N, C-alpha and C positions, 0 to 999 in steps of 0.2 A: 332477677333474683340473684343475690350474692350470699355466699355462706362464709362467715368469718370464724376462724378457729382460734381458740385461746392457746397460749403457750403452756406446755405441760409443766407441772411442778416436779420437784425432785422425786417425790413419792410416785408420781404418775410415770416418770421416766424409768424408775426402777421396776415398774410393773406391778406395784402394790395396789393401785386403784386405776380404773379406766380413765383415760384422758377425757376432760370435759370439752364439749363443743358449744359454742354460742349458737343461738337460734338463727335461722335464716332470716335475713332482713328483706322483706318485701316493701320496697319504697313506695311512698305515696304516688298515686297516679296524677293527682291534682294538687297544686299548691294551696296552702291554708290561707284563708282570707279573714279569719275570725277577728284578728286584732285591727285590721283596717276598718272592718264594719263596726266594731266596738268603738273605735276612736271617732268614727263619723257620728255615731249616736251620742257619745260623750260631748263632742263639740257642738252638736245641734242643741242639746239640752243646756249646755253652758251658754250658748248664744241666746237661747230663750230666756234664761235667768238674767242675762245682762240687759236685755230689752225690758224685761219686767222691772228690774232694779232701776234703770234709767227713768222709766215712766213713773215709778213710785217716788223717786226723788223730785221730779218735776211737780207731781201732785202735791207733795208735802210743801214744797217751796211756794206753790200757788196760794196756800193758806197763810204762809208766813209773810209773803210779800204783797199779794194781790187780794187777800181776804177771801180766797176761794172763788174768785169771780171768773176764772178761766174755765174752759170746757174740758180740761184734762180729767179723765176718769181714773179712779183708783184701780190699779190692776189687782184683781183678786188673787192672782197667782203668787203674790208676795206672801200669802198666808202659808205657803209651803215652807217658809223659813221660821214658822212658829210651831214646832212639833209638839210642845206641851199643850198649846191651844187645841191642836188636832186631837190629842189624847183626851183632853177634857171634854171637847165637843162630842167625841165618840162615846164617852161614858154617859154624857147627858142624853144622847140619842138612844142609847141602850136602856136607860132608865125611863125616859118619857115618851119614846117613839116619835119625838119631834126633832127636826133639824134646827139647831140654834141659829139665831139671826146674826150673831156676831162671828165673823171668821168661819163661815160654813165650809169654805174651800179648803181650810186646813184639814178638816175631817175627810173631805173627799179625796184629797191628795194622799193622806195617810192610808186610807182604805185602798187606794190604787196601788201604792207601793207595797202594802201588805199582801194584796192579791197577787202582785207580780212575784213576790217572794214565795208564795204558795205554788205558783205555776212553774217558775224557772229559777229556783234557788234565790240567793240573796243578790240578785242581779242589780237591784237598785244601787248598791254600793259601788259596783264596778262598771256599770253602764250609764247611770244617770246622775248620781250625786256629785255636785260641783266640788264639794270639799274632797270627796274621794278622788276626783279627777286631778285636782291640784296636788293632793298627797302622792298620787301615783307618779306624776311627773317630777316631783321633788326627789323621790328616792331614785328614780331613773337618772336624774341629773347627778345625784351623788355617785351612782355607780359609774356613770360616764367619766366623771372627773377623777374620782378616787379609785376606780376600777373594782369597787366592791361595796357591799352594804354590810352592816353589822347586825348580829342577832343577839338578843339577851340570853344568858344561860337559863336553863330550865328552872332553876331554883328562884330566879328573878322574874322570868317570863310569866309563869303561872300566877303569882301574886299580882303582878301588874295587870294581867288580863282580867282579873277579878274586879278591878276598879270599875269597868264599864257595866258590869252586872250589878254592882252596888249602886251606881248612879241610876240605872234603870229601875231597880227595886225601890229606890227612894222616890222617884217620880210616880211610879205606879201606886205606891202606898199612899202618897198624898192625894192623888186624883181619885182613887177608888175608895178612900175612906171619907170623902166629902159627901154630905147628904145632898139630896136633890135640891133642896132649898139653897144650900151653900153654893152649889154649882151654878144654879140659875142666877143668884145674886152676883157672883163673881163674873160670870160671862157677860152680864149686862152692865158691869161697873165701868166707870170712865177709864180705869187702868187697863181693863181688857180691851176696850174699844181702841185705844191708842198703843197697844202693845207693839204693833208693827212699827209705829213711829218711834217709840222708845228704843227699839232694836236698831233702827237706822241712826238715831242720835248717838247711840253707844259708839258707833264707828265714826260718825262725823266729829264727835267731840271726845274721842278716845284719849285717855290719860296715859301717863308714863307706865303705870302698872299694866294696863291693857296692852300697850305696845310691847312691853317686855315679855308678857306671856305669849303673845302671838309670835314674836321673834324666836323664843325658845322652842315653840312647837314647830316652826318652820325649820330651824336648825336641826332638831332631832329627826324631823321627817326626811331630811336630806340623807342622813346616815342610817336610819332604821326604817325599813319598809313599812309604809302605812302606819306610822307611829300613832296618830290620833285614832284611826279606825281600829287598830289592834288593841289599844289599851284604854281608850277614854270615851268612845262614841256610844252613848246609850241608844240612839236611834238605830244605828246599824246593828246593835245587839238585839234589839226587838225584831228586826228583819231576819237576823240569823236564827233566832228561836222559832219564828214562824216558818222559816224555810225547811225545818225538819219535816214538815208535812208535804214538801214537794216530792212528786214522783220522779222528777228529773234530777239526775246526779251524774257526776263524772264517773264513768265506768271503764275499767281496763280489761281488755281481752288478753288473758294470760297466754293464749296460744300465739297471738300475733305479736305480743310484747317481746322485745329483744333484751330487756333489762339494762338499758343504757343509762337510766337514771336522770335523763335530761328533764323529764317532767317534774321530778322532785326539786331540782335546782331552780326551775322556772316559777314554781308556785309561790306567789307573794305571801300567803299565810303560813308557808313552810309546812305544808301537809305532806305526809309520806305517800304520795300518789303512786310511786313505783312499787310499793309493797302491799297495796290494798286492791281488792277487786272493784270496790265502789267507795266513793267518798261520802260519808254521812255527816261529817263535821259541820257545825254551825258556822265555822270560820270560812267555809267555801263560798265565794262570791259569784261563781259561774263566769269568771273572767275569761276562761278558756286559754289562759297563757300556757298551761301544761299541754293542752291539745295542740296548740300552735307549734310547739317545739318538737313534738313527737315525730320521729322520722318514719315510723312503720305504718303501713296501710291498715286502718281500722283497729289499731291497738288501743287507742284512747279516744273516747267520745263523751260529749254531754248527751245523755241518753235517757229515755224512758226505761222502765223495767223490762226484762226479757219476757217474751210470751212463754207461758207454761205449756209447751207442746212436746210430744215425744220425739219429734224430728229435730235432731241437734242443729241442723242447718237453719231451719226456719226459726228456731228458738234463740239464735244468737242475737244479743242485745243490739249489735251494731245495725241491724235492720230497722231499729227504732231510734236511731240517733237523730238529734236536732242540729241542723246546720245553723251558723250564725245569723243567716237571713231570717230563719224561723224565730230565733230568740228576739231579734230586733222587731219583728212583726208582732210578736206576742206582747212585748213591752209597749209598743206604740198603740196597739188595739186596746189594751187595758187602760192606758193613760188617757188616750183621746176619747175612749168610750165613756169612762166615768166622768171626765170633765164635760163632755158633750151632754150627757144625761143630766148633770147638775145644772148646766146652763139652761137647758130646755125646761127643767122643772122649777127654775127660779131659786135654786139652792146653791148658787155659786157666789154671788156678790153679797157683801155685808149690807144689811138693810138699815143704814143710818143716814139721816138727812145731812145736807151740806151745812145747815145751820148748827147742828151739833158738832160736826167736825170743825167748823169755824171757831167754836169756843174751845175745843179740846186740843187740836193739833198744835197751834202756836204755843200752848202751855204744857205740852206733853211732859217736859222734864220736871215739872212741879207736881205731877199727879202720881200719887203712891197708892198701893193697894191696902 
């Protein structure tokens, strides 16, 4: 334990006010491993997406070249890249109590990520999302090269952040104002069946405008932390709104905190971690960057609420803190559990014959809704 004393001001030296003393720093007994564990989960999910993507490309090419005669199976996990399909399928399920036959895994994955957000904050964005992973390493690259990142002033930041809520509201309005018949007809339409192929073709045959937009997003992400996630991503916005229900939050122990402000500087969404007892913001992704840089033992944790007991010692929230291994385990259990249940119940793969795919996949670019 070491006690650090602040230099007295002129008023304090003159005896007008008592000298202020900084709190005693009780350093961590064990090094923090949260970011190493989070990066391992990020790269594992990134690798999973790469494998799914490669298999999907081979599946599509098999119809374009060999007429679908190969034994390559369509990877249902590619539906995770169809968030609007997942939202439409979820609405259809809520209305009919039936799991749609087209892209059912999109709904399963959406439910898995929503459940994860309820349990352990908006962890999908910082632990799983491939776009979030790329975005994080882009701004870290910018900080390494240019020694800093830039933040938008408040008068600009707030209007820009409203864009993702407007986009989410737009998609929710369209999906939830469709009738049951309209939903069913759209989900079974040729456009819906090859929506995944059309998404792939967008990147395979991307035009000048598409390249320019992606280049601008990459450029801005280098200089502004999580530019896409902060200002434009409606999927992450939905996860953030649902995460309000999560009992798990970043919580600060005012007695152990030494007010060094390191947590505030480390927080990617720029939340005032050093001035709050707990973080309720929908912007918190549970990345634990703030926890990782905190030098004080038990001062900052991702934790469940405190027990309401009269004994102050047993009531301390730090006794209910979740370590990064627990966060990773919860994410894995939810993801693997729902995917496994969908596989066992036959609600994972799209139920379309190869003959239908043979007609639609090679002509996907010519199919409109």
